[in-house]
Every structure is written in C-alpha cells, then in structure tokens.
N, C-alpha and C positions, 0 to 999 in steps of 0.2 A: 577721536582714536575711533574706526571699527570698530564693531561687537563679529566678530564671528562665531556662526551657534555653532555650538559642539555637535557632534550625529545624535545621541541622546537629544536632545532640544528641538534635534530637521523633526525624527520619531513623532515626540508630540503634535506637532505640532502637522504630521502628513493623519497621525491616528485621530489627531484631532475633527479636519478637515472629511478623514474618510475611516467612522469608526468598523469596520466588518472584519478587518484582522484584531487580532493578539501581537502589541508589539516585541514576542516572544518569534512569529513569524517573519518579521523581520529580521530580524536578528539571525534565522535559521538560512533563510536568502539569499543574504548577502555569505554567509559561513556555507552556503551550497555553492556559490558563483567560485567563492575559496577550491574550491573542494575540486571542485567541474574542470578550474584554470590547472593545479596542481594537476590531475591525473592527465588533461588537452600536453601539459607543457610537456612532460613524462616519459605521454606514447610522438609528439612531434621533437624527437632530441632540445627540449627546453625550449623552445617558439614560444614565446607570450602573446596570443593572442583575442584577441576580438571572441567572444562567447556567443553561439545565436540563442534562439527561444529552444529549438530544440533540446542543444546542446546540454541548455542549465534544467532543463526535463527531466535529463538521461542522471545527469547532475545530483539535481537532488534529491533522486529517486535512490538512487544509490547512496548516496550521502546519510539521508533516511529512514535506509533502512540498518546500511551500518553505528551510528549511532543512535536507534532507538529500535531497534527488533523489530520483535510481533508488536509494540504498541505503537506504533507512525504511525498509523492507520486513525488511531486514538489521538493521539500526541496531536497532529495537522487539521485533526476535526474543532480539539478546543478551541485551538487558534484562531480557527473559521475557517481556516483551509479546505477543502472537499472534493476542490476539479483539478485537472491544468491551468486553467481559466487562471483560478485566483495564483497563484504562482504571479501569469501577465500581471493582474491588475496591481499585484508587493510589486511588480521589479518594475511599473510605472507609477506607480504615486512617489518610488525610491528617482525614477527619471525627473518625473518632474519638480522635486523637491532639489533635485544636484546629487543625491547622492551614489548615482547608479548614470550612464554614458549610453549611449547608446548610437549605432549608427540610419542613415536613410531606408537604408531594407527591414529594416529593426519593425513590429509592428506585433500590437495585440493580440492579433490572427498566429504568431507564431506559439502561441501554446494553448493553440484549440487542438482538443481529439486528438492525443500526443496517444496517452493511457489514462484506464481505467484507473480506482482510484483502487478499487477491490481485486483487481489483480497485479495491483504491481505491491501492495502494502498486506494485502491479507493472504493471497494464492501460496507465497512464498513458503509460508509458514501451517499452510496447511498440510495434513498426511495425504500420504501418493491416494491418488486413486486404486481399490483393491480390485485386481485381474481377476475379468470372468473368463474363469476358469471353472466348466460344468463340477458339480458336486459329483460324486455317485448315489446312484438312487440306494436305498435300500426294499428292497423287498419287503413289507412287516405284517401281518398276520395280522387280523382279530380273532380267538379268543373267542365260541359264546359260552360261556356260564352255564354248566350241567348246575342243572336244580330248580328250582322252582320259579314262578317271576314272580320277581319283587324280592327274591332273597338277593343278599349279596354277601359273599365270602370274602377275607381279607383276607385269602390267601394268592397268592401270585399268579397271572394265567402262563402257562406254560407255552408258545408259539411251536404253532405245527412244522416237524420238518418241510424245506423244501424240496424237492428232487435235483435243482441244479445244486454241482458241487463245480 
C-alpha cells in the first residue's frame, strides 16, 4: 500500500529543506491563491484559470490587507516574508513538492520588483499628508520692559498697537 503524504507532512518536508519561512506563510500563500482565483473568477464570469505570479502578488496583497489590516507587514515579517520575491520562493517550494502546479511560462522572476512592502502594507494606514497651505503670518511685537536693567516684572507686557487694520 502506497502512503500518500498529507499536506502538513509535505509542508514539514519543505520547511526541513528550506527553513526561511514559517509554516503559516505557506498556508497564507495557499489562501492568497484561492482568494486571487475567486476574485478573478468573479471578474471573468466564472472562468477558472491559471494565475500568474503578478496576479498572485496582487491577490496576496489584497488578502493580507483584508485579513490583517495594519498588522499585515508585521505578520508577514514574522513569517520571514519581507518582499515579493519571498512569495515567489514559497510558491516555487510548493511547486517543487507538488502542492502547486506551474506552466512553462512561470518563473521566479515573475515575483521580482512588483511592490515595496512598505508602500503596500504600511502606507494604506498612514494618515494623509497635510496640505501645505500657508498659515497667515502674525505680526507680533515684543515690547521692552521699562524699568531698571535686570529687573523683572510679573506683569504681562501689552503689545503695541499696530497701524494696520
């Protein structure tokens, strides 16, 4: 009888051979692939097709933002994922162990330079940049106190009247 390995047993083998990524990163990529396929299927009237590396990157980004919100960058970094190329490495590890399929056109290069993690996962949650409107200048005059040098008064100094109105 041939024993077929379970998904978790295959993940154990992948992690034993390449320990750079946490087990949850592999589960997340699988979920991200499902999310991407469902999104594209809705857009293309139910057609299920192969997903390119660039499409997967867009899908895992959207899925991470939806799933983890402002913590997405922290969570991915905790799993050892800090750039798009890491998603490619995870995908190709899964392909090597027959957890995912590929076409002849698929390449690790498909995952290079798509987006910076800072822009993708941090910027959406930063407050908007303030508008650079000029603030009205205030005309302040400092009045010198009358009295002896070195003497200080607790009495507030009244500003001199301005001719401008």
